[in-house]
Structures are given as structure tokens and as C-alpha cells.
C-alpha positions in Angstrom: 0.0 0.0 0.0 1.4 3.4 -0.9 2.4 5.9 1.7 -0.3 8.4 0.6 -3.0 5.7 1.0 -1.7 4.8 4.5 -1.9 8.5 5.5 -5.4 8.8 4.1 -6.5 5.7 6.1 -4.9 7.1 9.2 -6.7 10.3 8.7 -10.0 8.5 8.2 -9.7 6.6 11.5 -8.1 9.6 13.4 -4.8 7.8 14.2 -1.2 9.0 13.8 1.2 7.3 11.4 4.5 7.8 9.8 5.3 6.6 6.2 5.7 3.0 7.5 2.4 3.0 9.3 3.8 3.3 12.9 2.1 5.6 15.4 4.1 8.9 15.5 2.6 12.1 14.3 -0.8 13.6 13.4 -1.9 13.0 9.9 -3.3 16.0 7.9 -7.0 16.6 7.9 -8.4 15.5 4.5 -11.7 15.9 2.8 -13.9 12.8 2.5 -13.6 12.9 -1.3 -9.8 12.7 -1.0 -10.0 9.7 1.3 -12.5 8.0 -1.0 -10.4 8.6 -4.1 -7.3 7.0 -2.5 -9.3 4.0 -1.3 -11.1 3.6 -4.6 -14.6 3.9 -3.1 -17.6 6.0 -3.9 -18.0 8.8 -1.4 -20.7 10.8 -3.0 -21.9 13.2 -0.5 -25.6 14.1 -0.1 -26.7 16.3 -2.9 -27.4 20.0 -2.3 -31.1 20.6 -1.8 -33.1 22.3 -4.5 -33.5 26.1 -4.2 -36.3 27.1 -1.9 -39.4 28.0 -3.8 -40.8 31.6 -3.4 -42.9 32.1 -0.3 -45.8 34.0 -1.9 -48.6 34.9 0.4 -51.1 32.3 1.5 -53.8 34.9 2.3 -53.6 36.3 -1.3 -53.7 32.8 -2.8 -56.8 32.0 -0.7 -58.5 35.2 -1.6 -58.1 34.6 -5.3 -59.2 31.0 -5.1 -62.6 30.3 -6.9 -62.7 26.6 -7.6 -60.5 23.5 -7.8 -60.8 23.4 -11.6 -59.8 27.0 -11.9 -56.9 26.6 -9.5 -55.6 23.6 -11.3 -55.9 25.3 -14.7 -54.0 28.4 -13.4 -51.1 26.2 -12.2 -51.0 23.6 -14.9 -48.2 25.1 -16.9 -45.5 23.0 -15.3 -41.9 22.8 -16.6 -41.8 19.7 -18.7 -39.0 18.2 -16.6 -41.0 18.7 -13.4 -44.0 17.2 -15.1 -42.0 14.1 -16.0 -40.9 13.7 -12.4 -44.4 14.0 -11.0 -45.9 11.7 -13.6 -43.2 9.1 -12.9 -44.6 8.8 -9.4 -48.0 8.1 -10.7 -49.3 11.2 -8.9 -51.6 12.5 -11.5 -53.7 14.6 -9.1 -50.8 16.5 -7.5 -52.0 19.9 -8.6 -55.6 19.2 -7.6 -54.4 18.0 -4.2 -52.3 21.1 -3.8 -55.3 23.3 -4.7 -57.4 21.4 -2.1 -55.4 23.1 0.6 -56.6 26.5 -0.6 -60.1 25.2 -0.9 -59.9 23.9 2.7 -58.4 27.1 4.1 -61.0 29.3 2.3 -63.8 27.1 3.6 -62.2 26.9 7.0 -62.9 23.2 6.9 -60.2 20.6 7.4 -62.4 17.8 6.2 -61.8 19.0 2.7 -58.2 17.8 3.2 -59.4 14.2 3.5 -59.5 13.9 -0.3 -55.8 14.6 -0.7 -54.0 11.4 -1.8 -50.5 11.8 -0.4 -50.5 11.4 3.4 -47.8 14.1 4.1 -49.6 16.6 1.9 -52.9 15.7 3.6 -51.3 16.3 7.0 -49.8 19.6 5.8 -53.3 20.7 4.6 -54.8 19.9 8.0 -52.1 21.7 9.8 -52.5 24.8 7.7 -56.2 24.9 8.2 -55.7 24.5 12.0 -53.1 27.2 12.2 -55.0 29.7 10.1 -58.3 29.1 11.9 -56.7 29.2 15.4 -57.9 25.7 16.1 -55.1 23.8 18.0 -57.5 20.9 18.7 -57.7 20.3 15.0 -53.9 19.9 14.6 -53.0 16.5 13.2 -51.2 13.7 15.1 -47.8 12.9 13.5 -47.5 9.3 12.3 -44.5 8.9 14.7 -46.2 10.5 17.7 -44.9 8.2 20.4 -46.3 10.3 23.1 -49.7 10.6 21.5 -49.5 14.4 21.1 -50.5 16.5 18.2 -47.9 18.2 15.9 -46.2 20.7 18.3 -45.5 23.4 15.8 -49.1 23.4 14.7 -50.2 23.6 18.3 -48.0 26.6 19.0 -48.9 28.5 15.9 -52.7 27.7 16.2 -52.6 28.7 19.9 -50.5 31.9 19.1 -48.3 30.8 21.9 -44.6 30.9 21.1 -43.8 29.3 24.4 -45.1 26.0 23.2 -42.4 25.8 20.6 -40.3 24.4 23.5 -42.0 21.1 22.6 -39.8 21.0 19.4 -36.0 20.8 19.0 -33.3 22.4 16.9 -34.2 24.1 13.6 -37.9 23.1 14.1 -38.0 25.2 17.2 -36.6 28.3 15.4 -39.1 27.8 12.6 -41.9 27.4 15.0 -41.0 30.6 16.8 -40.5 32.5 13.6 -43.9 31.4 12.3 -45.8 31.9 15.6 -44.3 35.4 16.0 -44.8 36.2 12.3 -41.1 37.3 12.2 -38.9 35.6 9.7 -35.8 37.4 11.1 -35.9 34.8 13.8 -34.6 32.4 11.1 -31.3 34.2 11.0 -30.3 32.2 14.1 -30.2 29.1 11.9 -27.2 27.9 9.8 -27.1 29.4 6.4 -28.4 26.3 4.7 -31.6 26.2 6.8 -32.6 29.8 6.8 -34.4 30.0 3.5 -36.8 27.2 4.3 -37.6 28.7 7.7 -38.1 32.2 6.2 -40.4 30.8 3.5 -42.8 29.2 6.0 -42.9 32.3 8.2 -43.4 34.7 5.4 -46.0 32.6 3.6 -48.2 32.3 6.7 -47.6 35.7 8.2 -50.6 37.6 6.9 -52.9 34.6 7.5 -52.2 34.4 11.2 -53.4 36.4 14.2 -50.7 38.1 16.4 -48.9 35.9 18.9 -49.6 36.3 22.6 -46.3 37.8 23.9 -47.5 38.7 27.4 -47.8 35.2 28.7 -45.9 34.0 31.8 -42.8 31.9 31.2 -43.2 28.2 31.0 -42.5 26.3 34.2 -38.9 25.4 34.8 -37.9 22.0 33.5 -35.8 19.5 35.3 -35.5 15.7 35.8 -33.5 13.7 38.2 -33.1 10.0 38.8 -31.5 8.7 42.0 -30.7 5.0 42.0 -29.3 2.9 44.8 -28.5 -0.8 45.0 -30.8 -2.7 47.3 -29.1 -4.1 50.4 -27.5 -7.4 49.8 -27.2 -6.9 46.0 -24.4 -6.0 43.7 -26.5 -3.8 41.4 -24.6 -1.5 39.0 -25.5 2.1 39.8 -25.6 4.5 36.8 -23.1 7.4 36.6 -25.6 9.9 35.4 -29.0 10.7 36.8 -30.0 13.8 34.7 -33.4 13.3 33.0 -33.7 16.8 31.6 -33.7 15.6 28.0 -36.5 13.2 28.7 -38.9 16.0 29.9 -37.4 19.1 28.1 -40.1 19.0 25.4 -43.0 18.9 27.8 -45.4 16.1 28.7 -48.6 15.1 26.9 -51.5 14.3 29.2 -54.4 12.1 28.1 -57.7 12.8 29.8 -60.9 10.9 30.4 -63.7 11.3 32.9 -62.1 8.9 35.3 -58.4 9.5 35.1 -55.6 11.5 33.6 -52.7 9.5 32.1 -49.2 10.8 31.1 -45.9 9.4 30.2 -42.3 10.5 29.5 -39.2 9.0 28.2 -39.2 5.8 26.2 -42.4 3.9 25.8 -42.6 1.3 28.6 -43.2 -2.3 27.9 -43.6 -5.3 30.1 -41.6 -8.5 30.3 -41.5 -11.3 32.9 -37.7 -11.2 33.2 -35.1 -8.4 33.3 -32.7 -8.1 30.4 -29.0 -7.3 30.5 -27.9 -3.9 29.2 -24.6 -3.1 27.6 -22.2 -0.9 29.7 -22.0 1.3 26.5 -25.7 2.0 26.5 -27.2 5.2 27.7 -29.3 5.4 30.8 -32.9 4.9 29.7 -36.0 5.7 31.7 -39.7 5.9 30.9 -42.9 6.1 33.0 -46.6 6.0 32.5 -48.6 7.4 35.4 -52.4 7.3 36.0 -54.0 10.0 38.1 -57.6 9.5 39.2 -60.1 12.3 38.7 -60.6 13.0 42.4 -59.7 15.9 44.7 -56.9 13.8 46.2 -55.3 13.2 42.8 -54.5 9.6 43.7 -51.8 8.4 41.4 -50.2 5.1 40.5 -47.3 3.9 38.4 -49.0 2.2 35.4 -45.8 1.3 33.5 -42.1 1.5 34.0 -39.0 1.1 31.8 -35.6 1.5 33.4 -32.3 0.6 31.6 -29.2 0.7 33.7 -26.0 0.7 31.7 -23.9 -2.4 32.6 -26.9 -3.6 34.6 -30.4 -4.7 33.5 -33.5 -3.4 31.9 -36.4 -3.4 34.3 -40.1 -2.8 33.8 -43.3 -2.9 35.8 -43.2 -6.8 35.9 -40.2 -6.5 38.3 -41.5 -3.8 40.5 -41.8 -4.7 44.2 -44.9 -3.7 46.2 -46.7 -0.5 45.5 -44.6 2.4 44.2 -45.2 5.8 45.8 -46.3 8.4 43.3 -46.8 12.0 44.5 -48.4 14.5 42.2 -47.3 18.0 43.2 -48.8 19.8 40.2 -50.8 18.6 37.2 -52.3 21.3 35.0 -55.0 20.5 32.5 -54.0 23.2 30.0 -51.1 23.6 27.6 -48.2 25.4 29.1 -49.3 24.6 32.7 -47.0 22.9 35.2 -46.4 19.2 35.8 -44.5 18.1 38.8 -44.3 14.7 40.4 -42.1 12.2 42.3 -41.9 8.4 42.1 -40.3 6.1 44.7 -40.1 2.4 43.9 -38.1 -0.8 44.1 -37.5 -3.2 41.3 -35.4 -6.2 40.4 -33.9 -8.9 42.6 -30.4 -10.1 43.7 -27.9 -9.6 42.3 -29.5 -6.7 40.4 -32.0 -5.1 42.8 -32.6 -1.3 42.8 -34.4 1.4 44.8 -35.0 4.6 42.9 -36.4 8.0 43.3 -37.5 10.2 40.3 -38.2 13.9 40.6 -39.6 15.6 37.5 -40.7 19.2 36.7 -42.0 20.0 33.3 -44.9 21.6 31.4 -48.0 20.4 29.5 -47.2 20.2 25.8 -50.7 19.0 24.8 -53.9 17.8 26.3 -55.5 14.9 24.4 -58.9 13.3 25.0 -58.5 9.5 25.6 -60.7 8.8 22.6 -58.1 10.5 20.3 -54.9 9.2 21.9 -52.8 6.7 20.1 
């Protein structure tokens, strides 16, 4: 193998080599394309995204909408190349489905979105109607909604509550805030490659949305802590970390019914008759589902548990001993309200027995009737 190839491989694996391959000095930083060329492999990087389409103004488009047929006719002059691409998917009602969004928004009727063929376009249609009509209850449920909550950006925009954008992460949060506040300059906080898409959404919806509520109190502080101790007489592995902030940072979705309120956080708990070993390299995993009865006393019980101890075992409610103690300090029934609770329980058995205490403070990201919850 040639010296240059050795250097490239060393750079790839972040090791230090001399011309004979022995560890000695730092190899130069090289582009992925250079490494790939020397190794004779294909290192095509992800292609650059297409240019962001013009934002236009949704309110103007809705105002000029007269009928589906007229809308389709006015937008039918597609570039032949774009037409080829659309027809190759077999999506021969694409323009009509795009126009259905204007029809639904003008009629203020999300049911008109039901005729849209593509699921993502149908969801987008429903979200747009909900946001423009200030109807957060009509926001759609994402296909991957593990917590059972509605789309958080739609909820924030439809509620005119920028605080609720805390239920999203990264660039989604910036886009959510820019849209809710009707201020595309907020998008400037994003990396250059992500700004255009953010600005387009904020600018397109700006004149269709009511002003945001900017005088609301701050969301409740968010924190999560897990204290784990080995039970007496066991050699249980105790995790090095106990910070659960990330598990509750996006808020908690509560599911309500006439007899109880249920909420969960963390990973979706499952049940198994036996504990499972967990690799030491794994991350600490925790998830709870708690039921609170609809009584003045707010009696609560731990419905499901999932606890993964790195280097230890994965425990769930099947290995819980006795009756866990759940204390509800606060449990608001409105979005943005406070959620605060503690859990004390014991689980597992020798040699992997644990006693743990959980202390969580967060906020309500969404309130979902039990009949709608996934």
C-alpha cells in the first residue's frame, strides 16, 4: 500500500502514522472525497437541496381561489421536466391536491383535506387549516407520535403561543417561533443552509395568522433527576448519570378521560417477565406512564415503568416490588401549565436489585382526550 494511502486511512480513522504505518505524528485533515479517491470507493456526499421556492402569500392565494378546476388550470403550466418527475410517481392529481389546501383554508374546513391522496400533503393541509383558523384541537397527530400528542409546531402556531415551541427541537423550534411570532428574522439564528426554508414558511403564513400572545408568563422550569441505589445485599450497578432533563425538556402530553388522567415521558414502557442485561456502553434509559384518578386527592399510581441501567439490567413494571409511591405536586390540564411529580419504587432482585427516586418538573405540551390518543 502506498504511503499516501496509509496517510489517508490514518486520517480516516483519526490515528497518527509515519510513512511506514507506525504511530508517531498527526496526519493531515483531508476531505472525505480525498480519502475515498485514494481507497477507490464511492464517497458521493448528499446532494445539495433544491432552491427554496418563493414564499408568496397564502392569504392572497386563498383570496383569489374560486374553484378547484380554476386553481388547477392556473397552475397547470409546469416545466416539462418537473411534469415528467411528477408523472413518474403516478401522482396525476398532484396539482388538484395542492389546490385542495386553498379550498380547505378558504372554507375553514379541514375535512376538505381528506380527499388529498398523499399522506404528508394531507397532514400539511390539515395543519395549515388548524393554524390559520386558530384551532389547535384540529392539529394533526404525527405518524410517529410516540407520546400521542398533536404536531407541536401546529399547536404553538394555532394557539398563538410561542412558548409551546419548546416542545420542538433544533431548527424546528426556530421555525416554530418565527412562524408563531410572524417574524422571519428569527430564522437568522439558523445555519445558512436552513434559513431559506424557515423564512419561507414564516413569510407565507404571516398575513394569515393572528398576532402571537407575547405577554404570557414563562413556562414552568424543566428538570428531571433519577437517584438509583443498589438494594441491600445486591451488587447492582448504579448509573453514573441521573440527569433526566432531556426526557422531559419537550414537555409532557397528558391524556384525559372522565375517570383519570394519564401521562408518560421517556421511552415507551413495555412489560416482560424477566429483566434483560444492558450493555455498559448503552445510555441510561427511563420511561414512566402514570395514572391519576379524577378525584380531589389526585390519587396516582405507576402504570408502566421502563428503566435501563448501563452495565446492569432493563427493568419494567413486571419486576416492581410492592406499590410504588407516586406523588403529584402539580398537574395542570391546560397547555403550558406545570407538571411536577415524584416516584419512589423498588425493582429487580439479587444480584440486580434497585431502589430509585424520580423527581420531575415540566410543562404540559398537549392535552388529548383519551378517545383520540394513540
